[in-house]
C-alpha positions as a Markdown table, in Angstrom:
| # | Residue | x | y | z |
|---|---|---|---|---|
| 1 | Met | -7.2 | -126.8 | -81.4 |
| 2 | Ile | -6.6 | -124.4 | -78.8 |
| 3 | Asp | -3.4 | -123.1 | -77.2 |
| 4 | His | -2.5 | -124.0 | -73.6 |
| 5 | Asn | -3.5 | -121.0 | -72.0 |
| 6 | Ala | -6.6 | -120.9 | -73.5 |
| 7 | Ser | -9.8 | -120.4 | -71.1 |
| 8 | Cys | -13.7 | -120.9 | -71.9 |
| 9 | Pro | -15.1 | -118.2 | -73.3 |
| 10 | Tyr | -18.3 | -118.8 | -71.0 |
| 11 | Cys | -17.4 | -119.7 | -67.7 |
| 12 | Gly | -13.6 | -118.9 | -67.6 |
| 13 | Lys | -12.6 | -122.4 | -66.6 |
| 14 | Thr | -8.5 | -123.2 | -68.0 |
| 15 | Leu | -9.2 | -125.7 | -71.0 |
| 16 | Asp | -7.4 | -128.8 | -72.2 |
| 17 | Ala | -5.1 | -128.5 | -75.3 |
| 18 | Asp | -7.4 | -130.7 | -77.3 |
| 19 | Ala | -10.9 | -129.6 | -75.8 |
| 20 | Thr | -13.5 | -128.5 | -78.1 |
| 21 | Phe | -16.0 | -128.6 | -75.1 |
| 22 | Cys | -15.7 | -126.9 | -71.7 |
| 23 | Ser | -15.7 | -129.6 | -68.8 |
| 24 | Arg | -17.3 | -127.0 | -66.5 |
| 25 | Cys | -19.9 | -125.7 | -68.6 |
| 26 | Gly | -20.0 | -128.0 | -71.1 |
| 27 | Lys | -20.6 | -125.6 | -73.8 |
| 28 | Asn | -18.8 | -125.5 | -77.1 |
| 29 | Ile | -15.8 | -123.3 | -76.9 |
| 30 | Phe | -16.3 | -122.5 | -80.7 |
| 31 | Ser | -19.5 | -121.3 | -81.4 |
| 32 | Ala | -20.5 | -119.2 | -83.7 |
| 33 | Gly | -17.6 | -119.1 | -85.9 |
| 34 | Ser | -15.6 | -117.4 | -83.6 |
| 35 | Ser | -12.2 | -118.3 | -81.8 |
| 36 | Pro | -12.2 | -118.7 | -77.9 |
| 37 | Ser | -10.0 | -116.0 | -77.2 |
| 38 | Thr | -12.1 | -113.2 | -79.2 |
| 39 | Thr | -15.5 | -114.6 | -77.7 |
| 40 | Tyr | -14.0 | -114.9 | -74.1 |
| 41 | Gln | -12.5 | -111.3 | -74.5 |
| 42 | His | -16.2 | -109.9 | -75.7 |
| 43 | Asn | -17.7 | -111.9 | -72.6 |
| 44 | Gln | -15.2 | -110.5 | -70.2 |
| 45 | Ala | -15.9 | -106.9 | -71.4 |
| 46 | Ala | -19.6 | -107.2 | -71.4 |
| 47 | Gly | -19.2 | -108.6 | -67.5 |
| 48 | Thr | -20.5 | -112.1 | -68.3 |
| 49 | Pro | -20.7 | -113.6 | -64.7 |
| 50 | Pro | -19.0 | -116.9 | -64.1 |
| 51 | His | -20.9 | -120.4 | -63.5 |
| 52 | Val | -23.5 | -120.5 | -60.8 |
| 53 | Glu | -23.7 | -123.8 | -59.1 |
| 54 | Asn | -27.7 | -124.7 | -58.8 |
| 55 | Tyr | -27.6 | -127.4 | -56.1 |
| 56 | Leu | -30.2 | -129.5 | -58.0 |
| 57 | Val | -28.4 | -132.9 | -56.9 |
| 58 | Trp | -28.3 | -132.0 | -53.6 |
| 59 | Ala | -31.8 | -130.4 | -53.5 |
| 60 | Ile | -33.0 | -133.9 | -54.8 |
| 61 | Leu | -30.9 | -135.8 | -52.4 |
| 62 | Ala | -32.6 | -133.9 | -49.3 |
| 63 | Thr | -36.0 | -134.5 | -50.9 |
| 64 | Ile | -35.8 | -138.1 | -50.9 |
| 65 | Phe | -33.5 | -139.0 | -48.0 |
| 66 | Cys | -34.1 | -136.2 | -45.7 |
| 67 | Cys | -37.4 | -134.1 | -45.5 |
| 68 | Leu | -40.0 | -134.1 | -48.4 |
| 69 | Pro | -41.4 | -130.6 | -48.0 |
| 70 | Phe | -38.2 | -128.7 | -47.4 |
| 71 | Gly | -36.7 | -130.6 | -50.5 |
| 72 | Val | -39.2 | -129.3 | -52.5 |
| 73 | Val | -38.3 | -126.1 | -51.6 |
| 74 | Ala | -35.2 | -126.6 | -52.4 |
| 75 | Ile | -35.6 | -128.1 | -55.8 |
| 76 | Val | -37.7 | -125.2 | -56.9 |
| 77 | Tyr | -35.2 | -122.6 | -56.2 |
| 78 | Ala | -32.4 | -124.9 | -58.0 |
| 79 | Ala | -34.6 | -125.0 | -60.9 |
| 80 | Gln | -34.8 | -121.2 | -61.1 |
| 81 | Val | -30.7 | -120.6 | -61.2 |
| 82 | Asn | -30.5 | -121.8 | -64.9 |
| 83 | Ser | -33.6 | -119.8 | -65.8 |
| 84 | Ala | -32.2 | -116.8 | -64.2 |
| 85 | Leu | -28.9 | -117.0 | -65.6 |
| 86 | Ala | -30.4 | -117.7 | -69.1 |
| 87 | Ala | -32.5 | -114.5 | -68.9 |
| 88 | Gly | -28.9 | -112.7 | -68.1 |
| 89 | Asn | -30.1 | -111.9 | -64.2 |
| 90 | Tyr | -27.0 | -113.2 | -62.4 |
| 91 | Glu | -28.1 | -111.6 | -59.0 |
| 92 | Leu | -31.2 | -113.4 | -58.7 |
| 93 | Ala | -29.5 | -116.6 | -60.3 |
| 94 | Val | -27.2 | -116.2 | -57.0 |
| 95 | Arg | -30.0 | -115.5 | -54.7 |
| 96 | Asn | -31.7 | -118.9 | -55.9 |
| 97 | Ala | -28.6 | -120.8 | -55.5 |
| 98 | Glu | -28.3 | -119.5 | -52.0 |
| 99 | Asn | -32.1 | -120.2 | -51.0 |
| 100 | Ala | -31.4 | -123.7 | -52.5 |
| 101 | Arg | -28.6 | -124.2 | -50.6 |
| 102 | Lys | -30.1 | -123.1 | -47.5 |
| 103 | Trp | -33.3 | -125.2 | -48.2 |
| 104 | Cys | -30.9 | -128.4 | -48.6 |
| 105 | Trp | -29.5 | -127.7 | -45.4 |
| 106 | Val | -32.9 | -127.1 | -43.7 |
| 107 | Ala | -34.0 | -130.6 | -45.1 |
| 108 | Phe | -30.9 | -132.4 | -43.9 |
| 109 | Trp | -30.9 | -131.0 | -40.5 |
| 110 | Thr | -34.6 | -131.6 | -40.3 |
| 111 | Gly | -34.6 | -135.2 | -41.4 |
| 112 | Leu | -31.4 | -135.8 | -39.0 |
| 113 | Ala | -33.7 | -134.4 | -36.2 |
| 114 | Gly | -36.6 | -136.5 | -37.3 |
| 115 | Ala | -34.4 | -139.7 | -37.3 |
| 116 | Leu | -32.8 | -139.1 | -34.0 |
| 117 | Phe | -36.0 | -138.4 | -32.2 |
| 118 | Tyr | -37.4 | -141.9 | -34.0 |
| 119 | Ala | -34.4 | -143.4 | -32.6 |
| 120 | Leu | -34.8 | -142.1 | -28.9 |
| 121 | Leu | -38.7 | -143.0 | -29.0 |
| 122 | Phe | -37.8 | -146.6 | -30.3 |
| 123 | Phe | -35.0 | -147.0 | -27.8 |
| 124 | Ala | -37.3 | -145.7 | -25.1 |
| 125 | Gly | -39.9 | -148.0 | -26.0 |
| 126 | Ser | -38.2 | -150.8 | -26.2 |
| 127 | Cys | -36.6 | -150.2 | -22.6 |
| 128 | Ala | -40.0 | -149.8 | -21.2 |
| 129 | Ser | -41.3 | -153.0 | -22.8 |
| 130 | Ala | -38.2 | -154.7 | -21.0 |
| 131 | Leu | -39.3 | -153.5 | -17.7 |
| 132 | Tyr | -42.9 | -155.5 | -18.0 |
């Protein structure tokens, strides 16, 4: 299939000897009838950017388990990462990924603060009721 030093023509990840699809980006490395090395050299010459993490899974988890409003904002930014990459706007994709990550953390810390506040009120209420 491919030599041992071959890289993905789309994201640059080193490929296994028998790979036909990249394990990082999932794309067919033999697409459009060109060899992987030719496509990779063309993409490198054209300045094709590497893969950008979109944080969609983290945004969904933050929405479900932490803070719904801030998690939804994270989901919106995470969904825009792949759209920006498909449009060829690498800078916007990176900015959206950074915003998605930021809002995931905001949702996490807000949810944690809310849970701690609730636990404090619960503990204070149980201590107050024990006095009577």
